[in-house]
C-alpha positions, 0 to 999 in steps of 0.5 A: 460437467464439473470443473474445479476452481481453486479446489471448489466444485462449481457447476458450469452454467449454473449458480450454485452454493460453493465453499468460499474462503478468505484465507488467502486474502487474510494471509496476504494482508497479514503478511503486509502488516508484518512487513509494515510494522517491521519497516516502521520500527526500523525507520523510527530507529533510523530517524532517531539516529539521524536526529541524534547527529543534529547538534545544538550550538549556542553563540552568545557573542553573535546572539545565535542559537543554531542546529547543525548536522555534520557528516556523511549523507544518510544512506537509506538501506536498499533492502527497505525498497525490496521489502516495500515492494513485497508489502505493495505486492501482498496488498495488491494481490490480496485485493485481486484475491478478494474479487475472485472470491466475490465472483464465486460468492455470486455463483459465477465462474472467475476468469483470467481477467478478473481483478480489483480495478483501481482508476483515477479516470472515471471514463477509463474505469467505466470502459475497463471495469466490466471485464475486471468485475465480470461475475461480481454482484451489482452490490459489490461492484457498486461498493468497488466503484465508491472506493475508486480514487475518482470518487471523493479523490481518495488517494490511498488505493491510487498510491498502492496502484502507482507505487506497485506499478513502479516497483514491478515495471520501472524501478525500486521505490527509494526512500529519502531522508529529509528534515522538517524544514522543507528548504533543507535536506540531509540527502545532499552530498558527502561531508555536508554541514547543514545549518538551521535557525530553529530546532529540528524535532524530527527527521522523516523518510519519504515516500516510505513513512508517508505511503505505507500507512496510506496504502494499508488504510486503503486496502483495509477499508476496501476489504472491510467494505466488501467482506459482507458481500461474501457468504461463507458456507460449509463444503458440500458433502 
């Protein structure tokens, strides 16, 4: 009996050579990269605009030189949160598509429970990854294990997992405008005046600027590590 998996012919119950494609994986990751670059460009412009509103004041009589921000609380566009969600979704989905291709590359039939596992808890990973990676080769499964947050405490993929879950199930990932001095924040209240005793070289948005690149780096490392496990073949004639 023959069945079809994403347009690929597979002999049920046998290991056969199939036509694999990374087109979907690459398309999703490329889309995430487009979103990341566009967002980071807009974030830099937003930060530069806030920096321009921080004024230097010299007070010779008091022997003071201070930096002052006066104005409305900076409003981070909510549309950025929507686009961050799209960015996270495409990266996470790209990893799941990669596992699907790894199963096909191993001559097995993917199933509805196949997905890329991401866990901080090693015991939970050992319990649940078996079904997530059913049909994946032992070599590929070992690489995926080495990429887990509980190994070497790499948090890149965990940021992707946790931020993605927040976006899907709880609330938007909101950006907050902060200055370099951690004791002060520009996200305070309307018509604020914030004073600093030293120059403020930059304004940052968290978690936006901090986490996009980390999530991207984690997925890129995973994909680059696993692609060699996939053998691309020509369609059977």
